[in-house]
C-alpha positions in Angstrom: 0.3 -0.1 -0.2 3.0 2.2 1.0 4.4 1.9 -2.7 0.9 2.7 -4.2 0.9 5.5 -2.2 4.3 7.3 -2.9 6.6 5.1 -4.9 9.4 7.0 -4.9 9.5 8.0 -0.9 8.5 4.1 -0.2 11.4 2.7 -2.2 14.0 4.8 -0.8 12.4 3.6 3.2 13.2 0.0 1.8 17.2 1.5 1.1 16.9 3.3 4.1 15.9 -0.3 5.4 19.2 -2.3 3.3 22.0 0.7 4.4 20.7 -1.3 8.6 22.5 -4.8 7.2 25.3 -4.0 8.1 25.9 -2.3 10.9 23.8 -5.5 12.6 25.2 -7.8 15.1 24.2 -11.1 16.8 22.6 -10.6 20.6 22.8 -12.7 23.4 20.0 -10.4 24.8 16.6 -11.2 25.8 14.6 -9.1 24.5 17.0 -7.7 22.1 17.7 -3.9 22.1 17.5 -2.0 19.0 20.8 -1.8 17.3 19.8 0.5 13.8 16.4 2.1 14.8 15.9 5.4 15.9 12.5 7.1 15.2 14.1 10.0 14.3 16.4 8.2 11.2 12.5 7.1 9.9 11.3 10.6 10.4 11.4 11.9 6.9 9.6 8.6 5.6 6.1 9.6 8.1 4.3 11.0 5.1 4.0 7.3 4.0 1.9 6.4 7.3 -1.0 7.3 5.7 -0.8 4.3 3.4 -1.3 1.2 4.5 -2.1 -0.3 8.2 1.2 0.1 9.5 3.4 3.0 10.5 7.1 3.6 9.3 8.2 3.3 13.0 6.6 0.5 13.4 7.5 -1.5 9.8 11.4 -0.1 11.0 11.3 -1.3 14.1 10.4 -5.3 13.4 12.8 -4.7 10.5 15.8 -3.7 12.8 14.2 -6.8 15.2 14.3 -9.4 12.6 17.1 -9.1 11.3 18.6 -9.3 14.8 17.3 -12.2 14.8 18.5 -13.1 11.3 22.0 -12.2 12.4 21.5 -14.3 16.1 19.7 -17.4 14.3 21.3 -17.7 10.9 24.9 -15.8 10.9 25.7 -16.1 6.8 21.7 -15.7 6.5 20.6 -13.8 3.4 16.9 -14.8 2.3 15.0 -11.1 4.0 17.9 -9.0 2.4 17.5 -11.0 -1.1 13.1 -10.0 0.1 14.3 -6.3 0.4 16.1 -6.5 -2.7 14.3 -8.0 -4.3 11.2 -5.4 -3.7 13.5 -2.4 -4.5 14.0 -4.6 -8.2 10.2 -4.0 -8.3 10.3 -8.0 -9.0 7.0 -9.1 -9.1 4.9 -9.8 -5.9 5.1 -14.1 -7.4 9.1 -14.3 -7.6 9.3 -12.4 -4.4 6.6 -14.3 -2.0 8.1 -17.3 -4.2 11.9 -16.1 -2.3 10.3 -15.9 0.7 9.1 -19.5 0.9 11.7 -21.7 -1.1 13.5 -24.6 0.6 16.3 -26.0 -1.1 
């Protein structure tokens, strides 16, 4: 919904998510603490809150935590990064979803 509402800003948001990845580390804390997320970092994307069900703040926070989880459980894992790269490359939804569910 965000991409339909403002394609350019949504793609910039996804680029910002991908910029977070190299700095995320394995976490030994429970619950884990945010490593890259801050409300201020994502405030420029707030116009996207008009589109879709979830706020940019929520999506960014969840992205941080999911990627920490992937780093912690699968240090060499790339499935989530690949999904966001496919979205950024504007792949069709079938390609994105099948990439998320493929077990090889």
